[in-house]
Phi, psi and omega in degrees: 000318181295323178295319179297317181296317180296328184278326190246009182302330181295335179295332182263327185278314187300311179301316181291320179295318179297316179297323181294316180295313182290321186270345182230304185301308180298311178298323180294317179295319178295321178295320176299317176297316184293340179290347176257016183229166165245140190197156168250326172227165181297330185285342183243031180294135179241124182293128177233009177071227185268011183301317180299316182291324175298317182294326180304322184260350186247347180302138179226119357290161183248094182297333182293320177298316178299319178294324179298311181295320177297320179294318178298315178299319181292320184294318183298312180293313184297317180301314181294312184292317182296314182289324181293313183291318177300320180290319176299315175300318178300320179298316181294316187276006173250018181259013178074026182285155178290143178077018184301314182297325178293312180297322177300317179295317181297313181295331183279333190304320181301337180292342180275349182271139179296150182299321182293315178300314179298321181298315182288324177299311182288334173299314178296316181298309183292320178298323178299313183296316183294324180291334178288326181260018174056045176248157177300149179287174184304322183293347180238009186221102182294326178294317177297322177298319181296310182287334175296317177298319180297314181295318179302310182293321176299313181301322181282320192255344181303318181296323181292313180293329174305314180299319180292319179293323178299316178300319177295315180294322179287345177277352178284122179299139180297333183297327182289314180298316181296321177298319181292320178296319178295326180283358175096010181289137176283169179302319181294317179295321179297319179297311189282319186271337184242299188296312180302309177301328184275346176256016178304325173303319178293321177298317178302314180297311184295318177295319181297314181297315181292324181295308182295318179299322181292318182287327184269004185304127179223300189297320176294322179297316182292317182287326185278311186234335186056028180084357184281157358275142174055039177064018182285344179245029182270123177267172190302311184296322177292321177301315177298315182300316182292322179296321183282320190252333186270354180251148180256135179125148184294328186290330180290322181291321176296322177295319177298320179295319177295320175299321181298319179295315178300318178299315179299312180298319180297317180293318178299313182295316179295320180295312180295322176297319178295316179300320181291320182292316185277328178294332180292340181269352184290147180238154178274131176279000000 
């Protein structure tokens, strides 16, 4: 078998590597180059150096900064709620209750629905609720838009995180929990001192997924609020999209591309920082 693998490994590696280079490396390099240009199409790009990056930080008013703070505020709340609710559901559904598999399926199903569809569905639902209580609709109420996005993301992602937490809880040996019970540990002490440290790999994965999904959120944001009112609910990805496509002129596309590069670096740095912080808490079973 080893001889066969050594002989034929290019048949498996080369197609995948070529697809990765063509589909990711080349577009990424081209996008990085275009962030230093002004252009309307790729063929007429004109090099302008660091001008686009300078504009990102010096434009007044600066919508990117407002979008960044809104995204951070959204990410903090959504990460906490999604992981907390998902973990609580996982605790309940690992107690051997009747109908557990049905509930797991029901909670997971929203994750299978596309973000644009979810956005328009929840826009209708929230606008109906707001109209009943005589409040401004989403397009006129930034607070409602913010919490609408939180509710939408929780509804979509809680079930997915629940499945990961269930896998982590089921991986804890029964002998450890039984030993803790014999030693007189309460259910709360068992949860805090044993279960949480032993499912840290699951927590790392779930926090990473919710963190990156929150920062990269685009389709739900566009469908639910489209940044209204007055771009007060515009997240980073939607801000980049509007800069690139809603403005006319070569300078705006270069500016949008520079924002995209900064956005990519920001997400990478935040994600690696989170992975390093949570992995340091993991314990060996």
